[in-house]
N, C-alpha and C positions, 0 to 999 in steps of 0.2 A: 047627278052631274055626269056628263058624258066625257070619257077619256078615249079618244080614238087611238087605235093601234098601240095601246099600252099593255104591258104584261101585268098580271094580277099583282096587287100590292101585298096581299096576304096569301100564305100557303094554303093550298086547298086542303091538305090533310096534315095537320100539325104534329100528330102523334105517330106518324109512320116510322118504322124501324129502319135505321141506317146500318148496313152490314159492316162498314169500315169502323164506325164508332164502336160497335159491339166487339169487333176483333181487338181494338185498342184496349178496351177495358179488361178483356180476358188476359192479354199479354201483361198488362200492368199488375193484375192480381197475381199472376204466376211469378212475376219478378219480385213482388213484395214477399211472397211466400218463400222464395229462394233466399232473399236477404235475411228474413227472419230465421230461417234454418241455419244459415251461415253464422249469424250472430250468436245463436244459441250454442253452436259447437265451437265458437271462438275463431272461426275462419274469417269473419268479417269484423273489423274494428270500427268503433264509432268515429264519426268525422271529428276533425280538430284535435284528435289525440296526439301527444308528442311522439315524434319518430323515435324508435328504439335506438340506443347508442350502439354503434357497430362494435363488435367484439374483435380485438386484435388477436392475431394468430401468434403462436410461439415463435414461428419463423421471423415475424416482424420484430419481435423483441430480440431475437438472436442477431438480426441485421443491425439493429440499433446498438446492441452491446459491442459488436465488432467495430462499428464506426467510432463509438466512444473510446474504445481501447486504442484504435489507430490514432485518434486525436490526442491521446495521452490523458484523457479524463477517466481515470480508473474507477473512481467512486460512482460516476454515472454509468459506466459499463457494468459494474457490479449490480447496480439497481435494475438495469435493463434485464440482465440474465436472471435475477431473482424473480422478476415479474414473469419472465418466460417459463421458469420452472413451476410457477403457480398455475399457469395456463396448461402446461403439459408436463406433469411431474414424472412422466416415464421417458423423457427425452434425455438420453445419456450424454449426448454432445453438449446439451445445455448445462447440465450439472458439472461436466468436466471443464468447460470453459469458465464457469463461475468459480470453481475451485482454483483454477490456474491463475485467474486475475486476482482473486482474493489473496493468493500467495504473493504475487508480484506487488500488491499494494502495501505489503508490510514494509517495503523499502521507503515508504512515505511517512512511516510512523516513528516517533522518537523515544517512546518508553517501552520497557519490557512488558508492562501490563497491557498496553495497547497492542503490541505485536502478538503476545500470547492469545489475546481475545480474537484477533483476526485469524491467527493460525487455527484456532479451534473452529471458527466458522468455515475455513477452507477444508479442514478435516471432515466436518459434517457434510459438506457438499460432495467431496470426493467419495466418502463412504456411501452416500446416497446413490452415486453413479454406479458403484459396485453392487449395491443392493438391488438396483433395477435390473442389472444383467451381470452376473458374476463371471460370465465368459467374455466380457468386453475387454479387449486389450487396451483400448483407450482409457477406460475407467481405472484399470490397475496402474497404467503408466502415470496418470495424473495423481493418483493416490501416492505413488512412489515419490513424485516431485514434491508434494506437500510435506510428506514425512521427512524428506531430505532437508528441505529448507528449515523446517521446524527444528530438526535435530541439530543443525549447525547454526542456529540463531543466537546461541549463547545465553538463552533464558532458562535452559534446563540444567539440572545437575549432571555430572559426568556419566553416571550409570544410566539415567533416563535417556540421555542423548545417544549413548552407545547402542542401547536397545532399539531406539527409534531408527537410527541409521541402519541397523541390521534389518529391521522390518521394511525399511524403504528398499533395500537391495532385493529382498524377497519379492516384493511387489513388482519391481522392475523386471526381474527374471521371469516372473509369471506373465507379465505383459508381453515379453518377447516370445515366450513359449506359445502363447495364444495366437500371436501374429508376428512372424519373423520379418514381415515387411513393414511393420509399424515404425516409421521413422521417429515419431515422438518417444516411443519406448526406448529406442536406441540412444536418443539424445539424453533423456533423463537418467538412464542407466550410466552413461558416460559421466554425467555430473556427479552421481553418487560415487563412482569409482575415484573421481578426483578428490572428493571429500574423505575417502578411505585411503588416500595417498597411493592408489594403484594407477599411477599416471600412464604407464606403458599400455596397460589394458584399456584405459579410458581413451587413449589416442586411437586405438584400433576401432572402437565403436564410433567415435566421433567422425573418423574418416569415412566409415560406411554411410553415416548420416549425411555428410557433405556431398558424397557422390549421388545419393538418392534425392536430396532436397536442398540444393544450393540456395534456394530462394526462401527458406524458412528462417525466421528471425532467431528462434531458439537454437538452431544449429550453430549459428555464428556466435551467439551469446555464450554458449557452453564451451565452444572452442576457444573463445577469448578467455574464459575463466580457466581453462586448462593451461593456456599459455601464461597467464598471470601466475599460476601455481608453479610453473617452471621458470618464473622470473624473466620471461621473454615479454617485457612490457611493450616493446615496439610492435611485436607480433599481435599482442592483445589489442593494442590500439587499432591496428588494421582491421581486426575481426569485429571490434565494437563499431567501427565506422561502417562496415558492411551491414551489420545488424541495423544501424540507424538509417541506412539507405532504404531498407525494407520498411521500417517503422520509425520515421524521423521524429515523432513527437513523444516518444517514451522517455520521460525524464530520468528514469533509473539507469537507462543506457548512457545518457549524457553524463550522469554523475560518475558512473564507472569509467567512462572515457577520460573525464577530468582527473579522476583519482590515479589513473595510470600515468598521465602526464606529470602529476605531482610526484609520483614515485620516481619517475625518471629524473625529475629536478633534484630530488633528495640525493640521488646517486651521482649527480653531475659535479665535476670539480671545477669546470669553467664557470666563472660568475656570470658572464654574459649569456652563455647557453642556458644556465640554470634559470636566469630571469625570464628568458624566452619560453622555457618549458612551463614555468609557473603561470605566465600570462596565457599560454594555451589552455592550461587547466581552468583558469578563471573565465576564459571565454566560454567553455562548455558549461561551467556551473551557472554563468549568467544567462546562457541560452535556456537552461532548465528553468530558471526563475522567470524568464520572459514568457515561456510557454504556459507556466502556471498562472501568471498574471493575465494572460490572454484568455485562459479558460476560467478565470475567477477562482482558482484553487489557492487557498492560503496555506501553502506547504512551506514549513520552515527549513526543510532539509537542504535545498540549494544554498541558502544563506549560511547555514552551518558549514557547508563545504567551502564556501568562499572565505568564511572566517578562519577555518583551519589553514587554508592556503596562505592567507595574509599573515597568520601567526607564524607559520614556518618561514615566511619571508622576513620575519622580524618586524612587520608593520602591525603592531598590536592595536593602535588606535583604529585603523580600518577594520581589524578583526573584531574589536569590541562593538563597533557600529553595526556590523552585519549580524553579530549575535543578538544585539538589541532588536534588530529588525525581526529576527527569528522569534524572539520572545513576544514581540507584538502580535505575531501570527498565532502563537500558542502559549499564552501566559500561564496556562495550567500545567505545563510540562516540567517536572522536576529535572529531567535530563538537560533541558536547555539552560536552567539555572546552573547546573553543574558544568556545562561546557563554557558558559560565560566565566565561571569561577576559574576554570583552567586557563582561559585567555588572560585573566588578570594575574594569575599566579606566574605564568610565563613572562608577563611584562614586569614582574617583580612588584606588582601592586598587591602584596600579601594581605594588607588590611582590607582591601576591597574584595579580595577573593573569598574571605572567610564567610561573610553572610550569604553569598551566592552558593558556595559549596555546602553550607549548613542546610539551605533549602533543599538541595539535592539529596543529602544524606539523612538528615534528621527531620526535615520539614521545617516550615516557618509560618508565622502568622501573617495576616494581611498587611500589617504595617511594614514588616521586614521585606515581604515580597514586592511591595510597592517601592520601597527604598531601592531594592536591587534593580527593578525595572525602570527606576527614575520616572515613575508615572505621575500623572496629574490626578490627585486624589478626588477632585471634583468631577472628573470626567471618566477616568479609568475604573474598571470594576475592582472591588476589594476581593482578593483571592488568597485563600489559605492553601499552602502547598504541603502535600504529604510526601515524606521522604521515601526513597527507593531502597528496597532490600539489597543487601550485599550480594553481588553476583560477578561473574567474569566481565560483564558489561559495565558494571557500576564501580568496581573496585578502584578504578583510577580516581574517582571522586573521593572515596574514603581515604586512601593513603595521601592524596594531595591535601585534603583538609587537615589530616593529622600532621603533616609536615608544616603546613602554614601555622597551625596553632602552636606547635612546638617552637617554631622559629620566632613567633611573636610573643611568646611567654616572657613575662617580666613584671616589674612593679605596676605598670599600667594595666596589665592583663594577668593577674595572679592566678586565675583559675584555668588558664588555657591548657596547661600541661595535664591537668586532671582529665579534661575532656579529650585531649589528644591521646592519652594512654588508653582510654576506653576504646576509642575508634581504631587505633593502631592494633590493639589487642584482638579486636574482631577480625581484622585483616590477617594477622598472624595465625589465628586459629584456623581460618578457612584456606589460606594460601601458604602454609608453612613450607611446602615443597617447591614453591616457585622461587627460584633463586633471584630472578630479576626483581620481583616485587619485594622480597625480603631485603634486597640490597637497598631499597628505598625506605622500608619500614624501620630497619634496625638503626640507622643513623639518627632518624627522628626520635626514636625511643631513647637513644643514648643522650640526646639533648635534655630530655625531661628527667632521665635518671641522674644527670648531673645536678639537677635542681632538687634531688632527694625523692623523686617519685619512683615507684616500682611497677613492674608489669602486673596487670590484674590476674 
């Protein structure tokens, strides 16, 4: 067949070598060899492998901790700093901030056992900061702060507290010697001096701190504490307000501010002025409760403060309602049962005060604790309460229970004085030199002595 002017249908030389194709195959082989070598050395990962999780830096945890602290969420701040120390265990600032916030968080706890445990955690953090760098002024300053708060917490015996306060002073002095410009060291040393009742010297150091760092919360907090110790409650209120301007969400500052208004109210002779001061106190306590609610923090302390204020105002029903709310938040706390018992006792509901105070002092089974809480047995948890040891923080529950039992002794309660004399005897043995406490214990004992009982 004739095909005019057509190109050939078939190639003339089918097996002729194409130089571009050869170059392609050479490059492909070299690439595969490179990939194989990278895979062997771990430099190349297989396709579709999950991406590695990015590692957070200690600085990011520090920023989170600072933000949580400023927001008033102390537990979240502690958790962030703890994670930061795991990432960088040699970071002194991380350990110091962790110890400082752990110490502040003790203000949110209601029992000696809880506070002691948190103080021990703070001590461990502060000691770790010193272990990382024994020449760090900040590390020694924070250790002094922890020791001071622990020493004055009321959970230690007198000898241990005195020794710890002395150790706190030594740490603060060392912090200042290591860095005379460290404002934090000056502030915490001033706080220690207040606790040692060296108020004039404390004022000198806090004034230096105020000049150097007027925008530091701790400076105004400690100055307020100094003014409280000097019974200048109006001055203390101004300083706590300045501290709150810097960190407005710290509930322990709101609680101290409210407590100072309440103290002013107690000292006031004008009924109308007193009422206004009590209402100011309630406003700050309520603000602390609101912040906690916003953060999802079930902290009973603001409600306890509200209950105490209403109790001082003579509004015992409102006081008991707020104590019940506190118990709902922490039904395991024997301290809260004790405080509810105090409210009932002041309201002259002696019969109702006894089971609540027994839970605080001797402990109580699930049936009694539920009775005190007025709980729904089908919904609320059955809780057994362990009583609290006698200490300067719990003695009020002991002698109040003893007084209630002695007062209610009679044919309907023939064993009350026997129990009262045992409890009051424990108080007498531990606080025999305290004239105020003995002034309460002795009349109650005399009631039972009149029924034929003797001191153990």
